[in-house]
ZAVEX-401033 format. One line per field, with one value per residue (C-alpha): residue number from 0; x negated, y, z negated. Coordinates in nm, 3 decimals. Layout:
REM residues N
num <- (NUM/...)
c1 <- (X/...)
c2 <- (Y/...)
c3 <- (Z/...)
REM end
This chain:
REM residues 85
num <- (0/1/2/3/4/5/6/7/8/9/10/11/12/13/14/15/16/17/18/19/20/21/22/23/24/25/26/27/28/29/30/31/32/33/34/35/36/37/38/39/40/41/42/43/44/45/46/47/48/49/50/51/52/53/54/55/56/57/58/59/60/61/62/63/64/65/66/67/68/69/70/71/72/73/74/75/76/77/78/79/80/81/82/83/84)
c1 <- (-5.157/-4.863/-4.513/-4.208/-3.879/-3.541/-3.364/-3.032/-3.044/-2.948/-2.809/-2.635/-2.800/-2.483/-2.213/-1.852/-1.608/-1.273/-0.984/-0.771/-0.423/-0.434/-0.781/-1.094/-1.294/-1.555/-1.882/-1.961/-2.332/-2.396/-2.238/-2.248/-2.043/-1.806/-1.752/-1.680/-1.419/-1.261/-1.226/-1.125/-1.003/-0.836/-0.466/-0.237/-0.131/-0.425/-0.455/-0.649/-0.976/-0.979/-1.093/-1.357/-1.497/-1.499/-1.694/-1.933/-2.015/-2.091/-2.322/-2.491/-2.580/-2.813/-2.908/-3.009/-2.978/-2.600/-2.592/-2.487/-2.227/-2.081/-2.058/-1.866/-1.621/-1.575/-1.488/-1.233/-1.080/-1.066/-0.889/-0.645/-0.570/-0.554/-0.811/-1.078/-1.120)
c2 <- (2.429/2.464/2.488/2.464/2.608/2.517/2.834/2.660/2.750/2.412/2.439/2.171/2.052/2.145/2.393/2.296/2.505/2.583/2.820/2.953/3.051/3.243/3.386/3.343/3.020/3.040/2.847/2.711/2.635/2.551/2.429/2.788/2.915/2.619/2.688/3.053/2.956/2.704/2.971/3.277/3.180/2.839/2.785/2.811/2.446/2.238/1.861/1.599/1.657/2.030/1.992/1.734/1.953/2.259/2.097/1.907/2.214/2.406/2.127/2.091/2.459/2.377/2.017/1.973/1.594/1.640/1.856/1.585/1.438/1.787/1.829/1.501/1.587/1.940/1.793/1.564/1.867/2.050/1.756/1.737/2.111/2.098/2.376/2.204/2.385)
c3 <- (-2.708/-2.469/-2.612/-2.391/-2.509/-2.365/-2.257/-2.192/-1.823/-1.676/-1.324/-1.121/-0.798/-0.604/-0.701/-0.763/-0.561/-0.715/-0.660/-0.944/-0.822/-0.495/-0.559/-0.354/-0.384/-0.658/-0.689/-1.035/-1.064/-1.428/-1.753/-1.879/-1.582/-1.616/-1.986/-1.913/-1.651/-1.885/-2.154/-1.954/-1.607/-1.644/-1.567/-1.871/-1.855/-1.975/-1.955/-2.148/-1.958/-2.039/-2.401/-2.314/-2.037/-2.258/-2.541/-2.314/-2.102/-2.420/-2.543/-2.202/-2.204/-2.494/-2.405/-2.037/-2.071/-2.082/-1.769/-1.521/-1.757/-1.808/-1.431/-1.396/-1.673/-1.536/-1.193/-1.362/-1.535/-1.200/-1.037/-1.329/-1.298/-0.914/-0.875/-0.663/-0.333)
REM end
């Protein structure tokens, strides 16, 4: 019997490039990386999309079916925060 376990390692087909402040452009390749940036590297002023992106990226790290939706919401949060590169 073969059993497949989800390791929560969903990656996006293409990275999202963003720049926080005057730093170097950064490539975000997964919901896990996006969630980490939302928690620890995001600008202090946070809009409406920030909370949605944070919770959805956390959920998508466990459920790969949410991966593409998390990517879309993360892009919306990036646009809202003016950090897309």
